[in-house]
N, C-alpha and C positions, 0 to 999 in steps of 0.2 A: 100832294105834290106829284108832278108827272116828270119823267126825264125831260131835260131841257128847259124846264120851267124856272123862273126867277123869283127870288124873294125880294119884296120891296120894302118891308118895314119890320121892325122888331116883333111885332104882335104876330105877323105871319109866321116869323121864324120860331117864336115860342110854340105856336100851334104845331109846327112841324116837328120840333123836338119832342113834344108830347107824344105825337103819333109814332115816333121811333124809340120811345122810352128812353130818351136821352142817350142814345147809343154813342160811344165814343168816337165812332167813325163818321158820325153826321156832323160835318164841319162846314164853315163858311169859306169861300174862296173870295177874298178881298181884292177887287179890282179898282184901283184909284181912278182909272181912266174914265169910268162912269160919273165921276164927279166933276169932270173938266167941262167948262162951257166953252164952246167955240164961238168967237164974235164974227 
């Protein structure tokens, strides 16, 4: 992961956690606005 890069799925997040040895400060920022669909 690089600064500013997004995680798009659980598998990618699991790989990220593995790289940081499940560090407690490696958290997700949940932004529900990304799940909204504009018609």
